[in-house]
C-alpha positions as CSV (number, residue, x, y, z in Angstrom):
1,M,0.0,0.0,0.0
2,S,1.4,3.4,-0.9
3,R,2.0,6.0,1.8
4,T,-0.9,8.1,0.7
5,Q,-3.3,5.2,0.4
6,T,-5.3,4.1,3.5
7,P,-7.5,1.0,3.9
8,H,-10.5,3.3,3.5
9,T,-9.4,4.6,0.1
10,R,-8.2,1.3,-1.4
11,R,-9.7,0.6,-4.8
12,Q,-12.2,-2.1,-5.2
13,P,-11.0,-5.1,-7.3
14,R,-11.8,-4.7,-11.0
15,S,-12.6,-8.3,-11.6
16,P,-16.3,-9.0,-10.8
17,Y,-15.3,-12.6,-9.8
18,H,-12.9,-11.5,-7.0
19,P,-13.7,-13.2,-3.7
20,M,-14.7,-9.8,-2.3
21,Y,-17.8,-9.9,-4.5
22,W,-18.9,-13.5,-3.8
23,P,-21.5,-12.3,-1.2
24,T,-23.0,-10.1,-4.0
25,W,-23.2,-13.1,-6.3
26,V,-25.0,-15.1,-3.7
27,G,-27.4,-12.3,-3.1
28,I,-28.1,-12.0,-6.8
29,A,-28.7,-15.7,-7.1
30,L,-31.2,-15.6,-4.3
31,F,-32.8,-12.5,-5.8
32,R,-33.3,-14.3,-9.1
33,L,-34.8,-17.3,-7.3
34,L,-37.4,-15.0,-5.8
35,S,-38.4,-13.9,-9.4
36,W,-39.8,-17.5,-9.9
37,L,-42.4,-17.1,-7.2
38,P,-46.0,-16.5,-8.3
39,Y,-46.7,-12.8,-8.9
40,R,-48.9,-12.3,-5.9
41,S,-46.5,-14.2,-3.7
42,Q,-43.7,-11.9,-4.8
43,L,-45.7,-8.8,-3.8
44,A,-46.7,-10.4,-0.5
45,F,-43.0,-11.3,0.3
46,G,-41.9,-7.8,-0.8
47,R,-44.5,-6.2,1.4
48,Q,-43.2,-8.1,4.4
49,C,-39.6,-7.3,3.6
50,G,-40.6,-3.6,3.5
51,R,-42.2,-3.9,6.9
52,L,-38.9,-5.4,8.2
53,L,-36.9,-2.6,6.7
54,H,-39.3,0.0,8.2
55,G,-38.2,-1.3,11.6
56,L,-34.5,-1.7,10.8
57,L,-33.7,1.4,8.8
58,T,-34.4,4.0,11.4
59,K,-32.5,6.8,9.5
60,R,-34.5,6.2,6.3
61,R,-37.7,6.0,8.3
62,E,-37.0,9.4,9.8
63,I,-36.2,10.8,6.3
64,V,-39.6,9.6,5.1
65,R,-41.4,11.1,8.0
66,V,-39.6,14.5,7.6
67,N,-40.5,14.5,3.9
68,L,-44.1,13.7,4.5
69,K,-44.4,16.3,7.2
70,L,-43.0,18.9,4.8
71,C,-45.1,17.9,1.8
72,F,-48.4,17.0,3.6
73,P,-48.5,19.3,6.6
74,G,-52.2,18.6,7.1
75,Q,-51.6,14.9,8.0
76,T,-51.8,13.9,11.6
77,P,-48.8,12.0,13.1
78,D,-50.8,8.8,13.0
79,E,-51.6,9.3,9.3
80,R,-48.0,10.2,8.6
81,N,-46.8,7.0,10.3
82,A,-49.3,4.9,8.4
83,V,-48.1,6.4,5.0
84,A,-44.5,5.9,6.0
85,L,-45.1,2.2,6.8
86,H,-47.0,1.7,3.5
87,C,-44.1,3.5,1.7
88,F,-41.7,0.9,3.0
89,E,-44.1,-1.9,2.0
90,S,-44.3,-0.4,-1.5
91,M,-40.5,-0.1,-1.7
92,G,-40.2,-3.8,-0.8
93,M,-42.7,-4.7,-3.5
94,G,-40.7,-2.5,-5.9
95,V,-37.6,-4.6,-5.2
96,L,-39.4,-7.8,-6.2
97,E,-40.7,-6.0,-9.3
98,I,-37.1,-5.3,-10.3
99,A,-36.5,-9.1,-10.2
100,M,-39.5,-9.6,-12.5
101,A,-38.4,-6.9,-14.9
102,W,-34.9,-8.3,-15.1
103,W,-35.6,-12.0,-15.4
104,A,-39.2,-12.8,-16.4
105,K,-39.3,-14.1,-19.9
106,D,-42.5,-12.1,-20.5
107,P,-44.0,-10.2,-17.5
108,R,-47.4,-10.1,-19.2
109,E,-47.8,-13.7,-18.2
110,H,-47.8,-12.7,-14.5
111,C,-49.8,-9.5,-14.3
112,E,-51.9,-7.0,-16.3
113,Y,-50.9,-3.5,-17.4
114,T,-52.4,-0.7,-19.4
115,I,-50.7,2.2,-21.2
116,K,-52.9,5.2,-21.8
117,G,-51.8,8.0,-24.1
118,L,-49.2,6.1,-26.1
119,D,-50.4,8.0,-29.1
120,H,-49.1,11.2,-27.5
121,L,-45.6,9.7,-27.5
122,R,-45.8,8.5,-31.1
123,E,-47.1,11.9,-32.2
124,A,-44.2,13.6,-30.6
125,L,-41.8,11.3,-32.4
126,Q,-43.1,12.5,-35.7
127,A,-41.2,15.7,-35.3
128,G,-38.0,13.7,-35.7
129,R,-36.1,15.3,-32.8
130,G,-36.5,12.7,-30.1
131,V,-38.6,12.6,-26.9
132,L,-37.6,13.2,-23.3
133,L,-40.0,10.9,-21.4
134,C,-40.1,12.6,-18.0
135,G,-41.0,10.2,-15.1
136,A,-40.5,10.1,-11.4
137,H,-39.0,7.9,-8.7
138,L,-42.1,5.8,-8.1
139,H,-41.4,2.3,-6.8
140,S,-42.8,0.5,-9.8
141,A,-40.5,2.3,-12.3
142,E,-38.4,-0.7,-13.3
143,L,-41.3,-2.9,-14.2
144,A,-43.1,-0.1,-15.9
145,G,-40.1,0.5,-18.0
146,R,-40.1,-3.2,-19.1
147,F,-43.8,-2.8,-20.0
148,M,-43.2,0.4,-22.0
149,A,-40.3,-1.2,-23.9
150,L,-42.7,-3.9,-25.0
151,E,-44.7,-1.2,-26.8
152,Q,-42.1,1.4,-27.8
153,P,-38.3,1.3,-28.0
154,V,-36.9,3.2,-25.0
155,A,-33.5,4.3,-23.9
156,I,-33.0,5.1,-20.2
157,V,-30.8,7.4,-18.2
158,Y,-29.4,5.6,-15.1
159,R,-27.1,6.0,-12.2
160,P,-24.4,3.3,-11.9
161,Q,-24.4,1.0,-8.9
162,N,-21.6,1.3,-6.4
163,D,-21.0,-2.5,-6.5
164,I,-19.5,-3.5,-9.9
165,V,-21.2,-6.9,-9.8
166,A,-24.6,-5.4,-9.2
167,D,-23.9,-2.8,-11.8
168,M,-22.9,-5.4,-14.4
169,I,-26.0,-7.5,-13.7
170,A,-28.3,-4.6,-13.9
171,N,-26.8,-3.4,-17.2
172,R,-26.9,-6.9,-18.7
173,C,-30.5,-7.4,-17.8
174,R,-31.7,-3.9,-18.8
175,S,-29.9,-4.1,-22.1
176,R,-32.2,-7.0,-23.1
177,Y,-35.2,-4.7,-23.3
178,Y,-34.0,-1.1,-23.4
179,S,-32.6,0.2,-26.7
180,D,-29.8,2.1,-24.9
181,L,-28.4,2.7,-21.4
182,I,-27.0,6.1,-20.8
183,Q,-25.2,7.2,-17.6
184,H,-26.8,10.2,-15.9
185,R,-23.7,12.4,-16.4
186,D,-23.4,11.6,-20.1
187,M,-25.3,14.6,-21.6
188,R,-23.7,14.1,-25.0
189,G,-25.0,10.5,-25.0
190,I,-28.5,11.7,-24.3
191,L,-28.2,14.3,-27.0
192,R,-27.0,11.7,-29.5
193,A,-30.0,9.4,-28.6
194,L,-32.4,12.3,-29.2
195,A,-30.7,13.2,-32.5
196,R,-31.5,9.6,-33.5
197,N,-35.1,10.3,-32.7
198,Q,-35.1,8.0,-29.7
199,V,-37.3,8.1,-26.6
200,V,-35.1,8.8,-23.6
201,W,-36.7,8.1,-20.3
202,Y,-35.4,9.7,-17.1
203,A,-36.6,11.0,-13.7
204,P,-35.4,14.5,-12.7
205,D,-36.9,14.5,-9.2
206,I,-33.7,14.1,-7.2
207,D,-31.5,16.4,-5.2
208,A,-28.2,16.3,-7.0
209,G,-26.8,19.5,-5.3
210,T,-27.0,23.1,-6.5
211,K,-24.4,23.1,-9.3
212,R,-26.9,22.5,-12.1
213,S,-30.1,23.1,-10.3
214,V,-32.4,25.9,-9.3
215,F,-34.6,26.1,-6.2
216,A,-38.2,25.5,-7.3
217,P,-41.2,24.6,-5.1
218,F,-42.0,20.9,-4.7
219,F,-45.1,20.5,-2.6
220,G,-44.6,24.1,-1.6
221,V,-41.1,23.5,-0.3
222,P,-38.0,25.0,-2.1
223,A,-36.2,22.0,-3.6
224,A,-33.0,21.8,-5.7
225,S,-34.5,21.0,-9.1
226,L,-32.4,19.9,-12.1
227,T,-32.3,22.2,-15.0
228,A,-31.2,19.4,-17.4
229,T,-34.8,19.0,-18.8
230,S,-34.8,22.5,-20.0
231,R,-31.2,22.5,-21.3
232,L,-31.6,19.2,-23.2
233,A,-34.9,20.3,-24.7
234,K,-33.4,23.6,-25.8
235,V,-30.3,22.1,-27.4
236,S,-32.0,19.1,-29.1
237,G,-35.4,20.5,-29.8
238,A,-36.8,17.3,-28.3
239,A,-40.4,17.1,-27.0
240,V,-40.8,16.7,-23.3
241,V,-43.6,14.1,-22.5
242,P,-44.7,13.3,-19.0
243,C,-45.1,9.6,-18.1
244,F,-46.1,8.1,-14.7
245,Y,-46.9,4.6,-13.5
246,Y,-49.0,3.3,-10.7
247,R,-49.4,-0.1,-9.0
248,R,-53.0,-1.0,-8.7
249,A,-54.4,-1.2,-5.2
250,D,-55.9,-4.6,-5.8
251,G,-52.6,-6.1,-6.9
252,S,-53.8,-7.0,-10.3
253,G,-51.2,-5.0,-12.3
254,Y,-50.2,-1.5,-13.3
255,D,-51.4,1.5,-15.1
256,I,-49.0,3.7,-17.1
257,E,-50.2,7.1,-18.2
258,V,-48.4,9.2,-20.9
259,G,-49.4,12.8,-21.2
260,Q,-49.3,15.3,-24.0
261,A,-46.0,16.9,-25.0
262,L,-45.5,20.1,-23.0
263,D,-46.2,23.2,-25.1
264,Q,-43.9,26.2,-25.0
265,F,-41.2,24.2,-23.2
266,P,-38.6,25.3,-22.4
267,S,-39.8,28.8,-21.6
268,G,-36.4,30.4,-21.2
269,E,-36.9,30.7,-17.5
270,M,-35.2,27.8,-15.6
271,I,-37.2,28.3,-12.4
272,E,-40.5,28.4,-14.3
273,D,-39.6,25.3,-16.2
274,A,-38.5,23.4,-13.0
275,T,-41.6,24.5,-11.2
276,R,-43.7,23.1,-14.1
277,I,-42.0,19.8,-14.0
278,N,-42.2,19.6,-10.2
279,R,-45.9,20.3,-10.4
280,L,-46.5,17.4,-12.8
281,I,-44.6,15.0,-10.5
282,E,-46.6,16.4,-7.5
283,D,-49.9,15.5,-9.2
284,A,-48.7,11.9,-9.8
285,V,-47.4,11.5,-6.3
286,R,-50.6,12.8,-4.8
287,R,-52.5,9.9,-6.4
288,V,-50.3,7.2,-4.8
289,P,-48.2,8.9,-2.0
290,E,-47.1,5.6,-0.6
291,Q,-45.6,4.5,-3.9
292,Y,-43.1,7.4,-4.1
293,F,-39.5,7.1,-3.1
294,W,-39.7,9.3,0.0
295,Q,-36.6,7.5,1.3
296,H,-34.6,10.0,-0.7
297,R,-33.5,13.2,1.0
298,R,-35.3,15.4,-1.6
299,F,-34.7,18.6,0.4
300,K,-31.1,18.0,1.3
301,S,-29.8,21.1,-0.4
302,R,-31.1,24.3,1.1
303,P,-31.3,27.9,-0.2
304,P,-28.6,30.2,1.2
305,G,-29.2,30.9,4.9
306,E,-31.8,28.1,5.5
307,P,-31.0,25.4,8.1
308,P,-30.8,21.7,7.1
309,L,-34.0,19.7,7.4
310,Y,-32.5,16.3,8.1
311,R,-30.5,15.0,11.0
312,R,-26.9,14.1,10.1
């Protein structure tokens, strides 16, 4: 080890078959086995896993409660706690939905789905400049993406996994049904896909810091909101089309809803554009608040002078 290198900064082995990654391989094997369970059994198992995580992940549970208190101030503490529990249950089900998306030969054999407004997407493609399909971090996103890819070729913007084995498996599985995988920092890759008149699906509802964000209201709370949607639409001329996805309450399947391409977008005002995108996501989240990824510190970045909202 060099003098400047500490055990905490040592690089991970590059080979995915290094013994360090054997536990990951075991976990992935078990994860794949779960995908063989009947669909409703998968959801039931995922729900119980979510309840377990609700009890174990105390910091994440606190993040969910803070987010809900900020975004739904009218909720009572008991209502907030109930939504938080359901949110973890939904997250657990979402993990099992990932397994189905990755390994099911045809997910249509296991559950139903509908896609409304697909004509809006195809109409937007007729302009020949590509489509930014704007989604959100709803728990069923991975399986919804698989369903969408059955109807329309889609490229996705993704964040690499920290574990190289998990990242390799995720990319290998996703490449079977997505037309392209583009890392979230690869703006040129996104622009190239749009120039080829592709549909590029991504979710801008994350706090990625303030460098390329503006503060725009999300549920009335100032939130660091990405400006990438506006910048990409301006440079490429691509249409921005909203798309959201909901797990049915009766467990029978999923509903995917594609909206009309946004008119007069971008407007030239970054805050106005970010507010508009945030409002679309708000409307989707209000329908199924327990299915949103409240585990994310959405309000981590604060406007100058404002105190942090989460415990460190």
